[in-house]
C-alpha positions in Angstrom: -211.1 127.6 46.0 -210.2 130.4 43.6 -213.6 132.0 44.0 -213.2 131.9 47.8 -209.9 133.8 47.6 -211.3 136.2 45.0 -214.2 137.1 47.4 -211.8 137.5 50.3 -209.6 139.8 48.2 -212.5 142.0 47.1 -213.7 142.3 50.8 -210.2 143.3 51.9 -209.9 145.9 49.1 -213.4 147.3 50.0 -212.4 147.5 53.7 -209.1 149.4 52.9 -211.0 151.8 50.6 -213.7 152.3 53.3 -211.1 153.0 56.0 -209.2 155.5 53.7 -212.3 157.3 52.7 -213.7 157.3 56.2 -210.5 158.7 57.7 -210.5 161.6 55.1 -214.2 162.1 55.8 -213.7 162.3 59.5 -210.8 164.8 59.1 -212.8 167.2 56.9 -216.1 167.2 58.8 -217.1 168.8 62.2 -218.7 166.6 64.9 -222.2 168.1 64.3 -222.0 167.3 60.5 -220.7 163.8 61.4 -223.7 163.0 63.7 -226.1 164.1 61.0 -224.4 161.9 58.4 -224.4 158.9 60.8 -228.1 159.2 61.3 -228.6 159.2 57.5 -226.2 156.4 56.8 -227.1 154.0 59.6 -230.5 152.9 58.4 -229.1 152.0 55.0 -226.5 149.7 56.5 
């Protein structure tokens, strides 16, 4: 039971960090740069 909650907690933290970094990333980049990044990132995911 503890391991389950630990995993859920880690996932939530990672999602929050991803949203925070993603929002900052979107604010800094232009649309053209963003599409290039999406093409590079998508295959890895």
